[in-house]
C-alpha positions in Angstrom: -22.3 9.7 11.9 -20.5 8.8 15.1 -16.7 9.0 15.8 -16.1 5.3 15.1 -17.6 5.5 11.7 -15.7 8.7 10.9 -12.4 7.2 12.0 -13.1 4.1 9.9 -13.8 6.2 6.8 -10.7 8.4 7.4 -8.5 5.3 7.6 -10.2 3.6 4.7 -10.4 6.4 2.2 -7.7 8.9 3.1 -4.7 7.0 4.5 -4.0 4.3 7.0 -3.6 6.0 10.4 -5.7 9.1 9.5 -8.5 7.7 11.6 -6.2 7.5 14.6 -5.2 11.1 14.1 -8.9 12.0 14.0 -9.4 10.2 17.3 -6.3 12.0 18.7 -4.4 8.7 19.0 -1.2 10.2 17.6 1.3 7.5 18.5 -0.7 4.8 16.7 -1.3 7.0 13.8 2.4 7.8 13.4 3.3 4.2 13.5 0.7 3.2 10.9 1.6 6.1 8.6 5.3 5.2 8.9 4.7 1.6 8.1 2.5 2.5 5.2 5.0 5.0 3.8 7.9 2.6 4.0 5.8 -0.1 2.2 4.7 2.3 -0.5 8.2 3.5 -1.0 9.5 0.0 -1.3 6.7 -1.0 -3.6 7.3 2.0 -5.9 11.1 1.5 -5.9 10.9 -2.2 -6.7 8.2 -1.8 -9.4 10.2 1.0 -11.2 13.3 -1.1 -11.0 11.5 -4.1 -12.5 9.8 -1.9 -15.2 13.2 -0.5 -16.1 14.7 -4.0 -16.5 11.8 -5.2 -18.6 11.9 -2.2 -20.9 15.6 -2.6 -21.2 15.2 -6.2 -22.3 12.5 -5.3 -24.8 14.6 -2.5 -26.3 17.6 -4.8 -26.8 15.4 -7.4 -28.7 14.9 -6.5 -32.3 11.3 -7.8 -32.3 8.3 -5.6 -32.3 7.1 -4.2 -29.0 3.5 -4.8 -28.1 1.5 -3.7 -25.1 0.4 -7.2 -24.1 4.0 -8.4 -24.1 5.1 -5.5 -21.9 2.3 -6.2 -19.4 2.9 -9.9 -19.3 6.7 -9.4 -18.7 5.9 -6.9 -15.9 3.5 -9.2 -14.3 5.8 -12.2 -14.4 8.7 -10.1 -13.0 6.5 -8.7 -10.2 5.1 -12.0 -9.2 8.6 -13.5 -8.8 9.9 -10.7 -6.6 9.5 -11.6 -3.0 10.3 -8.1 -1.6 7.6 -6.6 -3.8 5.0 -9.2 -2.7 6.0 -8.8 1.0 5.6 -5.1 0.9 2.3 -5.4 -0.8 1.1 -7.8 1.9 2.4 -5.4 4.7 0.6 -2.5 3.0 -2.7 -4.4 2.8 -2.6 -5.7 6.3 -1.6 -2.3 7.7 -4.6 -0.7 5.9 -7.0 -3.4 7.2 -5.6 -3.1 10.7 -5.9 0.7 10.6 -9.5 0.5 9.6 -10.5 -2.1 12.2 -8.5 -0.5 15.0 -9.8 3.0 14.3 -13.3 1.7 14.4 -12.7 -0.2 17.6 -11.0 2.8 19.3 -13.8 5.1 18.1 -16.4 2.8 19.7 -14.4 2.6 22.9 -14.1 6.4 23.1 -17.8 7.0 22.6 -18.8 4.8 25.6 
């Protein structure tokens, strides 16, 4: 397996930016890891915040709590949150960019 394929797998399976570290492209790797960590932190914070508000609503109602009701409430609340959706898109694009760029750099370094 050549360096380009290894870098692609590192970025795809371990963490965005890991392939850049494997190729000794530390500045790009740090930028990609930082963007990914900020996006993941924001995603987790917003999701926990929404889950807490949904559970709070469910507990104040006197009706029976069912699993499908909880899931549908969480999905509706998550779909409406623009920050959550934006951070999800940033995370996805960062991951894709990391894989493509690591492969491209690996090909360039093996020439």
